[in-house]
N, C-alpha and C positions, 0 to 999 in steps of 0.2 A: 619335117625333114625325114631322112631315111630311118632314124631311130623310132619315129612315130609308127612306122610300119610294123614294129614289134607288137603293137596293140592288137593287130589282126590275129595274132596267135594266142591272145589271152582268152580264158574261158568266157563264153558268152554271158553278157550282162554283168561282168565283174568290174569292168572299167568303162567309165563314161568320158569320152573325149569331147570336150566342148570348145577346143581351141579355135575352130572355125567361126564360133559365135562371138569371140572376144575382139572388139574393135579398138578398145582403148583401155587405159588404166581404170577408169570408172567401172567398165564392165568387169574387169578383173577384181576390183575391190568388192563389187556386188556379189561376185561368185565366192570370194573368200569369206564374206560375211555370213553365208548360209550355214556351213557345217559347224559342228561343235568344236572340231579340231582340224587343223591343217598339218599334214605330214609331208615334208618336202626335203629335197636336197638343197644345197646352198644355191639359191636362185632368187630372182626378183620377187617371186611369189612368197618365199619365206620372209624376205625383208618387208614386203607389203603387209603380210599377216602380222608380223611383229610390230610394225609401226601402227597398225590399227588396234593393237592390244588383243588380237585374236590368239587363243592358245595355239601354239605351233611347235611341232617337234621337228628339229633339224637333223637330218642324217648327214654327218660330217665325215669327210675323208681323213685318212691318216696324216697326210701332209697339209693340214688345215691352214687357212689364211689367218693372218694376224688378228683379224676382227673377232675370231672365236676363241682367242687366248689359248692356243693349243698347249703351251707349256705348263699351264696351270691346272690341267685336267678338270676344268669346270664343266658342269652339266647345265649351267644357266648362262645367260647373256646379260652383261651390264647395259647393252643397247636396247634390249627388248625383254622386259620383265616377264612377259607371257611365254617366252621361248624356253624349251628344254632341248639340250643337245645330246645326241647319241653319236658317239665317236667310234671310228674304226680303231682298233687296237693294233692291228696288223695291216700293212699296206695291201690293198686289194680284197680284204676280207669283209665283204658286205654281208655275208650270211650271219655273222655274229651280231651285226648292227640290226638286221631285219629280225633276228630271233629276239633281241632285247626289246625292240619296238613291239613285236607280237605279244610278248609277255606283258608288257606294260599296258598295251591296248586291251588285252583280255582282262587285266586287273581293273582298269578303268571302267570297262563295260559291265563288269560284275557288280560294281558299286552303284550303277545307275547314273 
């Protein structure tokens, strides 16, 4: 859709868009199985990664859905033990979420 056009503005080689190669959920599951970690918004891919037991970091919005237990300030999910949740503290403030993910990703990469 129109939002995918934003990929054209990304630095060259930084984003790999394979959406046109995914025909069904098996293709998507095969793609999810490849990387060490999936980082996603609340989407079907996040649920698929969690269901497959793949490490997944969920970027969750301030007005979160019930399934992520927003009132409990949890960073884990009872539905998907391999999931870690990064929540917006302020509505619309994605920068703080991205900064937290960036720090944690750098820490993870430094441990090998």
